[in-house]
C-alpha distance (Angstrom), angle and dihedral (degrees) to the residues before:
residue distance angle dihedral
M1 . . .
I2 3.82 . .
H3 3.80 119.4 .
Y4 3.81 116.7 158.4
R5 3.82 136.5 171.4
N6 3.79 132.8 -177.6
N7 3.81 126.3 168.7
G8 3.79 94.8 -23.9
I9 3.80 95.4 -42.1
G10 3.80 113.4 118.8
L11 3.79 129.9 -166.5
K12 3.78 132.8 -178.8
L13 3.79 142.2 147.3
I14 3.80 115.9 -107.1
R15 3.77 138.1 178.7
K16 3.79 108.7 -139.1
K17 3.79 112.5 -140.9
T18 3.78 126.5 -173.3
T19 3.81 103.6 -159.9
K20 3.79 138.5 27.1
E21 3.81 90.6 -117.4
D22 3.77 93.6 60.4
S23 3.80 115.6 166.2
E24 3.81 101.5 137.6
E25 3.80 128.0 89.9
R26 3.81 113.8 -83.4
R27 3.78 131.1 -172.1
I28 3.81 121.9 -96.8
Y29 3.80 115.6 -133.7
W30 3.77 140.0 -172.1
Q31 3.81 103.9 -125.6
I32 3.81 114.4 -152.7
T33 3.83 114.7 -168.0
Y34 3.80 127.3 -168.9
Q35 3.83 129.7 160.3
R36 3.81 92.4 -10.2
R37 3.80 93.2 -52.5
S38 3.80 122.2 113.7
V39 3.79 130.2 -163.6
L40 3.80 124.8 -171.9
Y41 3.81 124.9 -142.0
Y42 3.80 116.5 -166.4
T43 3.82 115.3 -123.4
G44 3.80 95.0 -156.5
S45 3.82 94.7 -112.2
S46 3.80 137.6 92.5
F47 3.81 133.2 -162.7
T48 3.79 140.6 177.8
A49 3.81 118.7 -110.6
D50 3.82 91.6 -101.3
E51 3.81 93.3 48.3
W52 3.79 91.6 49.1
D53 3.79 91.1 48.9
D54 3.82 88.8 53.2
I55 3.81 91.5 49.8
L56 3.79 92.1 50.5
N57 3.79 99.2 41.4
K58 3.82 109.4 22.6
N59 3.77 133.8 61.9
L60 3.80 98.2 -136.3
R61 3.79 120.4 166.7
K62 3.81 93.5 -137.0
H63 3.81 90.6 61.6
K64 3.80 96.2 44.9
L65 3.81 96.4 99.9
V66 3.80 92.4 44.8
K67 3.79 92.2 53.4
E68 3.80 91.8 44.7
G69 3.80 89.7 51.9
Y70 3.81 92.3 53.6
Q71 3.80 92.1 45.1
N72 3.81 93.9 48.5
F73 3.79 92.7 48.7
F74 3.80 89.7 50.1
D75 3.81 94.6 45.7
Y76 3.81 98.5 44.1
T77 3.80 103.8 29.3
L78 3.80 118.2 16.6
R79 3.80 102.3 35.7
P80 3.84 95.7 49.3
I81 3.83 90.2 51.3
I82 3.82 93.3 47.2
D83 3.82 93.1 45.2
D84 3.80 92.0 50.0
L85 3.81 93.1 49.7
A86 3.81 92.1 43.5
E87 3.82 92.6 49.6
H88 3.81 91.8 53.6
N89 3.81 93.0 39.1
N90 3.79 87.0 -126.2
F91 3.79 105.0 124.9
S92 3.78 122.5 147.8
F93 3.78 128.4 143.4
D94 3.82 90.4 -117.7
E95 3.80 90.7 53.4
F96 3.81 91.4 45.6
E97 3.82 92.1 51.1
S98 3.79 91.3 45.4
K99 3.81 91.3 55.5
L100 3.79 91.4 42.9
S101 3.82 93.3 53.8
G102 3.81 95.2 33.5
K103 3.79 123.2 40.5
G104 3.77 91.8 4.5
N105 3.79 96.7 44.8
H106 3.81 93.4 104.6
K107 3.81 88.2 63.0
I108 3.79 96.3 52.9
S109 3.80 114.6 104.7
V110 3.80 122.6 -110.1
N111 3.80 88.3 -118.4
E112 3.80 91.9 55.9
A113 3.80 92.2 47.2
F114 3.81 89.7 52.4
Q115 3.80 90.9 47.3
Q116 3.81 91.8 52.3
K117 3.81 89.5 51.2
L118 3.80 91.9 47.5
E119 3.79 92.1 51.0
L120 3.80 89.4 51.9
L121 3.82 92.6 49.2
E122 3.79 92.2 47.7
R123 3.82 91.4 49.7
E124 3.81 87.0 54.4
F125 3.85 91.1 45.7
R126 3.82 90.5 -120.9
V127 3.78 92.7 146.7
S128 3.82 97.3 158.7
S129 3.80 91.7 54.4
S130 3.79 91.4 46.5
G131 3.80 88.8 54.9
V132 3.82 90.4 61.1
Y133 3.82 91.7 50.8
K134 3.83 91.6 48.2
A135 3.80 91.7 49.8
T136 3.82 91.3 48.4
I137 3.81 97.3 52.2
K138 3.81 90.3 45.3
A139 3.81 90.4 52.1
L140 3.81 90.3 49.1
M141 3.81 92.0 50.0
R142 3.81 90.1 51.0
Y143 3.80 89.1 55.6
K144 3.82 91.2 47.2
H145 3.81 88.8 53.6
F146 3.81 91.6 47.8
K147 3.80 90.7 49.2
Q148 3.81 91.5 56.4
L149 3.82 96.1 50.9
R150 3.78 111.2 111.3
N151 3.79 107.6 -145.7
R152 3.79 139.1 32.5
D153 3.81 94.9 -112.0
E154 3.81 90.8 57.5
K155 3.79 90.4 46.6
N156 3.82 93.1 49.3
A157 3.81 91.4 48.2
F158 3.80 91.3 50.9
I159 3.82 92.2 48.2
A160 3.81 89.1 52.0
L161 3.81 90.3 49.8
C162 3.81 91.8 50.2
K163 3.81 90.6 50.9
E164 3.79 91.1 48.8
K165 3.81 93.3 49.8
R166 3.80 100.5 35.3
H167 3.81 94.6 106.7
V168 3.83 95.6 41.1
T169 3.81 106.5 102.3
I170 3.80 103.8 155.7
G171 3.81 138.0 37.0
K172 3.78 134.7 31.5
E173 3.82 93.7 -51.1
V174 3.81 93.9 67.4
L175 3.82 112.5 121.2
D176 3.81 101.6 -121.9
I177 3.81 114.3 -178.0
Q178 3.81 120.7 178.7
H179 3.81 122.2 -156.0
T180 3.79 134.2 144.1
I181 3.80 114.5 -122.3
H182 3.81 122.7 -164.8
F183 3.79 125.8 -152.6
E184 3.80 89.5 -123.1
E185 3.80 86.7 69.0
I186 3.82 94.2 56.4
T187 3.81 99.5 96.3
P188 3.83 130.2 141.8
G189 3.82 88.2 -101.0
F190 3.81 91.9 52.0
L191 3.81 90.9 50.5
E192 3.81 94.2 46.4
E193 3.81 92.5 50.6
C194 3.81 90.1 44.3
E195 3.80 89.6 54.4
K196 3.83 90.4 51.2
F197 3.80 90.4 51.0
W198 3.80 92.3 49.4
F199 3.81 89.3 49.0
E200 3.81 90.6 52.7
T201 3.83 89.9 51.2
E202 3.85 88.5 53.5
I203 3.79 98.3 -111.5
A204 3.81 107.8 160.9
P205 3.82 117.8 -110.8
S206 3.82 90.1 -120.1
T207 3.81 89.9 54.9
M208 3.82 91.0 48.0
G209 3.79 87.9 53.8
I210 3.80 90.9 52.5
Y211 3.82 91.6 49.4
M212 3.80 93.3 48.5
R213 3.81 93.9 46.6
T214 3.79 88.9 49.6
L215 3.81 91.1 51.6
R216 3.81 89.5 47.4
A217 3.82 89.5 53.5
I218 3.81 89.2 53.4
V219 3.81 92.1 48.1
N220 3.81 90.9 49.7
N221 3.84 89.2 54.8
S222 3.82 94.7 -155.9
R223 3.82 93.0 -171.4
G224 3.79 95.6 45.0
V225 3.77 135.3 82.3
Q226 3.81 93.8 -106.5
P227 3.82 139.5 -4.4
Y228 3.80 117.5 -80.3
I229 3.82 90.3 -120.5
D230 3.81 121.7 50.4
A231 3.81 118.2 -116.3
E232 3.82 95.7 -108.9
K233 3.82 90.8 55.5
Y234 3.82 97.3 38.2
P235 3.83 104.3 135.3
F236 3.82 102.9 -159.2
G237 3.80 125.6 85.3
V238 3.79 145.0 87.5
S239 3.81 98.5 -104.0
R240 3.79 122.9 99.0
G241 3.78 113.6 -71.9
K242 3.81 93.5 23.8
Y243 3.80 130.4 101.7
A244 3.82 116.1 -110.5
I245 3.80 114.1 -152.6
P246 3.84 111.4 -125.5
E247 3.78 113.5 -114.2
G248 3.79 95.8 -153.7
G249 3.77 125.4 -155.6
R250 3.77 127.1 -103.2
R251 3.81 110.6 -93.4
E252 3.79 112.6 -124.3
I253 3.80 103.9 -119.5
A254 3.80 102.0 148.6
L255 3.80 119.5 123.3
P256 3.82 123.8 -149.5
I257 3.81 111.9 -107.8
E258 3.81 89.8 -111.3
Q259 3.81 90.0 62.9
I260 3.81 90.9 49.1
W261 3.82 87.9 54.6
K262 3.80 89.2 47.4
I263 3.81 90.5 56.6
E264 3.81 89.9 45.3
D265 3.82 89.7 55.8
Y266 3.83 94.3 45.7
Q267 3.82 109.4 129.5
T268 3.79 123.1 -151.6
E269 3.80 140.5 151.4
N270 3.79 89.9 -148.8
E271 3.81 107.9 103.5
T272 3.82 93.7 -156.1
L273 3.81 92.0 54.4
A274 3.80 91.2 43.5
T275 3.80 90.6 53.6
A276 3.81 91.7 49.5
R277 3.82 90.4 49.1
D278 3.81 92.8 49.9
I279 3.79 94.7 45.7
F280 3.82 91.5 49.4
V281 3.81 92.2 49.8
F282 3.82 93.0 44.9
M283 3.81 91.1 51.4
F284 3.81 90.6 52.1
Y285 3.81 95.3 49.5
C286 3.82 89.9 41.9
N287 3.84 90.5 71.7
G288 3.81 92.7 -84.0
L289 3.79 92.3 -56.6
N290 3.83 118.7 -159.8
F291 3.83 113.7 -114.3
G292 3.81 93.1 -123.3
D293 3.80 90.4 53.0
L294 3.82 89.9 47.7
C295 3.80 90.6 55.5
R296 3.82 90.3 50.6
L297 3.83 95.3 50.3
R298 3.80 112.8 118.6
Y299 3.78 132.0 -167.1
E300 3.80 87.4 -111.5
N301 3.84 86.7 67.4
I302 3.81 89.6 68.2
D303 3.80 112.2 99.0
G304 3.80 103.6 -155.7
S305 3.80 94.3 -171.7
N306 3.81 93.4 63.1
N307 3.82 97.4 23.0
E308 3.80 91.3 -122.0
I309 3.79 140.4 126.2
V310 3.82 110.0 -125.0
F311 3.81 120.6 -165.8
Q312 3.80 146.4 138.5
R313 3.79 122.6 -117.2
K314 3.78 110.8 -111.6
K315 3.81 92.7 -134.8
T316 3.83 93.3 59.0
L317 3.81 98.8 46.1
R318 3.82 94.0 93.0
K319 3.79 97.2 34.7
T320 3.80 104.3 60.9
A321 3.77 129.3 55.3
K322 3.81 90.5 -156.2
P323 3.83 113.6 58.5
T324 3.82 114.5 -113.9
Y325 3.79 112.8 -150.8
I326 3.79 128.4 -163.7
Y327 3.80 117.6 -145.8
V328 3.81 116.5 -156.4
P329 3.81 122.4 -173.9
I330 3.81 110.6 -131.4
I331 3.80 103.8 -127.8
S332 3.80 130.4 -178.3
P333 3.85 102.0 -86.1
M334 3.80 90.3 48.9
I335 3.83 90.8 54.3
E336 3.81 91.0 49.6
I337 3.80 92.0 50.1
I338 3.82 94.3 47.6
N339 3.79 89.0 50.4
R340 3.84 90.6 50.9
Q341 3.81 101.6 38.1
G342 3.80 106.4 18.8
N343 3.79 130.3 97.5
K344 3.79 105.7 -81.6
E345 3.82 94.4 -142.7
Q346 3.84 88.3 64.7
D347 3.79 89.7 -138.4
G348 3.79 132.0 109.8
Y349 3.80 114.8 1.6
I350 3.80 117.2 16.5
F351 3.80 91.5 -140.1
P352 3.82 122.0 37.8
F353 3.82 100.9 -125.0
L354 3.83 94.6 103.8
N355 3.79 99.0 32.8
G356 3.79 111.6 150.7
I357 3.82 95.2 20.7
E358 3.80 114.9 106.4
P359 3.85 111.6 -136.4
I360 3.82 97.8 -120.0
D361 3.82 132.2 123.4
R362 3.78 97.3 -104.6
N363 3.83 89.9 57.8
E364 3.81 93.7 51.2
T365 3.81 94.8 103.9
E366 3.82 91.6 52.8
I367 3.81 90.8 44.6
K368 3.79 92.4 51.9
K369 3.82 93.6 47.7
T370 3.80 90.9 49.0
I371 3.81 91.8 49.7
V372 3.83 92.6 48.9
S373 3.81 91.2 49.5
A374 3.81 92.2 49.2
L375 3.80 92.0 45.3
D376 3.81 91.8 54.1
R377 3.80 90.0 54.7
I378 3.80 93.0 46.9
N379 3.81 93.9 48.3
S380 3.81 92.9 46.6
S381 3.81 89.0 53.5
L382 3.81 92.3 46.9
K383 3.80 89.7 57.9
V384 3.81 89.0 55.5
I385 3.81 89.6 50.7
A386 3.81 90.3 47.9
G387 3.80 89.7 53.4
D388 3.81 92.3 50.1
L389 3.81 91.9 48.7
Q390 3.84 95.6 38.4
L391 3.81 93.1 -120.4
D392 3.80 130.8 139.6
P393 3.85 104.7 -44.6
N394 3.83 90.1 -142.2
L395 3.80 92.5 60.8
S396 3.81 112.4 152.2
T397 3.79 140.1 152.7
S398 3.82 88.4 -87.8
Y399 3.80 88.5 74.8
T400 3.81 92.8 67.5
R401 3.81 97.0 68.5
N402 3.79 94.5 43.5
S403 3.80 91.6 46.2
Y404 3.81 92.5 50.0
I405 3.81 93.5 49.3
S406 3.83 93.3 43.1
Y407 3.80 93.4 50.7
L408 3.80 94.0 48.1
T409 3.81 94.0 47.6
G410 3.82 101.4 32.7
E411 3.81 103.7 34.8
L412 3.80 107.4 20.6
L413 3.83 91.9 34.2
V414 3.79 91.9 -139.4
N415 3.80 114.6 178.3
P416 3.86 108.4 -91.6
I417 3.82 90.9 -129.2
V418 3.80 89.3 56.5
V419 3.81 90.7 48.4
R420 3.80 91.8 50.7
K421 3.80 90.3 51.9
M422 3.81 91.7 47.7
V423 3.82 92.8 54.9
G424 3.81 98.8 34.6
H425 3.80 99.7 -108.6
S426 3.78 117.2 152.2
T427 3.82 118.4 -91.4
R428 3.81 96.6 175.0
K429 3.82 94.4 112.4
D430 3.81 93.5 51.8
V431 3.81 111.4 87.0
T432 3.82 93.9 -161.3
A433 3.82 93.5 51.4
G434 3.80 91.0 84.1
Y435 3.81 89.6 63.6
V436 3.81 93.7 54.3
N437 3.81 108.2 89.7
L438 3.78 115.0 174.1
T439 3.78 118.6 -153.2
A440 3.80 124.0 -151.1
K441 3.81 87.9 -111.5
K442 3.80 92.6 54.8
R443 3.81 92.9 46.6
R444 3.79 89.5 52.1
E445 3.82 92.0 49.0
I446 3.81 89.8 54.7
N447 3.80 96.9 48.3
M448 3.81 94.1 42.9
K449 3.81 86.4 65.9
L450 3.82 88.3 65.2
L451 3.82 93.2 66.3
N452 3.79 122.5 104.2
P453 3.83 104.6 -108.4
E454 3.80 90.9 -152.9
K455 3.82 95.0 53.8
R456 3.79 123.5 91.3
Y457 3.80 110.0 -145.0
V458 3.78 120.2 -149.6
A459 3.80 96.7 -147.7
I460 3.77 117.8 69.3
N461 3.79 115.7 -123.9
S462 3.79 94.8 -105.4
G463 3.79 96.0 117.6
R464 3.79 91.0 -128.9
V465 3.78 119.0 125.2
I466 3.79 110.1 -132.8
């Protein structure tokens, strides 16, 4: 479709396939060639072999905008850079990339800007952060698709599909929409209509806020020479004519302690449901532990001298110069659950979700994918348990942390500074926090008050896993 040469510099669009039998979607790249060296630049879109053949060889209406997007990017961004370098006989890939991200950065597509950010995050093994950027660009492409639908019936059908698929994050059932978005499109009106669409597809206000702040970070281009959108057209702000990002309220997802005990007592012969029950209960008693941190727990995190689990939250490892440790008393239900669900060798990971994966940076992508897959299974099972027990139908592992914090602050009236230290929240801005020193004995006293007084636990409260 586009094949250009000037003074030894070649450019064309290619679809990169990995096998001869190639039926899956593959990424589309701009291939720049010079002195027998080629470098690929991702366009932000992917197509199957048949779809790409149609784009190249057929004049189909459904591919019109895609082809126009490629042509415009070539005409207004790539060709001027190549012609300038060719005219001055000054081509190098470093110089090309400098011009592409510098003077020409306002012509780069939103998709390409996201892809550059994702590649940076993945090189730094910041997999959790990259997940937010991936979710944001996918949500934006869904709105772009919705915007291009012609009639209300098509729009309503697509909204229904988005609602149906909104929790599907892995597998063949994921709703994967591909569209190229240009920075010229990112106006206050675009963002306001996008917000309305997300609201109709039942995306939570807090999630919308995350998506919009992520897009704003891309627009601001903190690592580039200048923002991707000029100051006079900058769409974000609180003044008239600008788009204000919604703050969103905290969703109430705390369960009363009686409902936690009800889940703890749930009886089933189904091993999958039993595992979900045990993991949920363990996370609650483990100071409202995050599921990702639970998967990463290792037997070496058990401090036998104080009968506690000691660990750092994954999300704070890169954010604080001084390590922040969480100390969790090992109480009876936790011992029972480790003995039922834990690795029997009592070595390596406490729970078997990440067995076989060494906990090092280069494995972070595999670790994250494994955690997400396991979490989907756990949360699906928790919704079955919620139905059986007539609890909140949206029950998930997220409820454990909120329930733990709510019970300590609202029912036990524990000092908020103490609660923040128990769950690993920052206390740096609180002057009095430095005077609050929790002992292992005091931590145990607090968590022992979580136990069901009418339940007889099998394991003694020694803290030792047997």
